[in-house]
MIKOLZA-419258 format. One record per residue (C-alpha): residue in three letters; x, y, z; residue number from 1. Coordinates in steps of 0.5 Angstrom, whole numbers, plus 500, padded with zeros to 3 digits. Example, Ala and Ser with C-alpha at 12.3 -4.5 7.8 and 13.67 -1.06 7.14 Angstrom:
% residues 2
+-----+-----+-----+-----+-----+
|   r |  c1 |  c2 |  c3 |   k |
+-----+-----+-----+-----+-----+
| ala | 525 | 491 | 516 |   1 |
| ser | 527 | 498 | 514 |   2 |
+-----+-----+-----+-----+-----+
***
This chain:
% residues 63
+-----+-----+-----+-----+-----+
|   r |  c1 |  c2 |  c3 |   k |
+-----+-----+-----+-----+-----+
| met | 835 | 740 | 678 |   1 |
| lys | 828 | 739 | 677 |   2 |
| leu | 824 | 732 | 677 |   3 |
| arg | 816 | 732 | 676 |   4 |
| ile | 812 | 729 | 682 |   5 |
| ile | 805 | 726 | 683 |   6 |
| ile | 801 | 727 | 688 |   7 |
| glu | 795 | 724 | 689 |   8 |
| gln | 790 | 722 | 695 |   9 |
| asp | 788 | 715 | 697 |  10 |
| glu | 782 | 712 | 699 |  11 |
| glu | 784 | 714 | 707 |  12 |
| gly | 786 | 721 | 706 |  13 |
| asn | 793 | 720 | 705 |  14 |
| phe | 798 | 723 | 701 |  15 |
| val | 801 | 718 | 695 |  16 |
| ala | 808 | 722 | 692 |  17 |
| glu | 811 | 719 | 686 |  18 |
| cys | 818 | 721 | 681 |  19 |
| pro | 816 | 718 | 674 |  20 |
| thr | 823 | 719 | 673 |  21 |
| leu | 825 | 715 | 678 |  22 |
| pro | 822 | 707 | 678 |  23 |
| gly | 820 | 705 | 685 |  24 |
| cys | 821 | 712 | 688 |  25 |
| ile | 814 | 713 | 692 |  26 |
| ser | 813 | 715 | 699 |  27 |
| gln | 807 | 719 | 703 |  28 |
| gly | 804 | 722 | 708 |  29 |
| lys | 799 | 725 | 713 |  30 |
| thr | 799 | 731 | 708 |  31 |
| arg | 801 | 734 | 703 |  32 |
| ala | 807 | 738 | 706 |  33 |
| glu | 809 | 732 | 709 |  34 |
| ala | 808 | 729 | 703 |  35 |
| val | 811 | 733 | 698 |  36 |
| ala | 818 | 733 | 704 |  37 |
| asn | 818 | 724 | 705 |  38 |
| ile | 818 | 725 | 697 |  39 |
| lys | 824 | 729 | 696 |  40 |
| asp | 828 | 725 | 702 |  41 |
| ala | 826 | 718 | 697 |  42 |
| val | 829 | 722 | 691 |  43 |
| lys | 835 | 724 | 695 |  44 |
| gly | 837 | 716 | 698 |  45 |
| tyr | 836 | 714 | 690 |  46 |
| leu | 840 | 718 | 687 |  47 |
| glu | 846 | 717 | 692 |  48 |
| ser | 844 | 708 | 691 |  49 |
| leu | 845 | 710 | 684 |  50 |
| lys | 852 | 715 | 685 |  51 |
| lys | 854 | 709 | 690 |  52 |
| his | 852 | 703 | 685 |  53 |
| asn | 856 | 706 | 679 |  54 |
| glu | 849 | 706 | 677 |  55 |
| pro | 847 | 711 | 671 |  56 |
| ile | 842 | 717 | 673 |  57 |
| pro | 836 | 717 | 668 |  58 |
| leu | 839 | 723 | 662 |  59 |
| ser | 831 | 726 | 664 |  60 |
| ile | 834 | 729 | 671 |  61 |
| glu | 841 | 731 | 669 |  62 |
| glu | 843 | 738 | 668 |  63 |
+-----+-----+-----+-----+-----+
***
């Protein structure tokens, strides 16, 4: 499964990562690598929550 992740650096130098396919799935880190690791964890939790609550998984990521 592949998801697009957007990473931007904020005014304070932190990195903010967002997964546009999953509304509200946002994380951050002090480094780019930390932000990537954190967003991967956030995506995993998001998808587990969808499954737990019998919510549909966005079609753009089902493979």
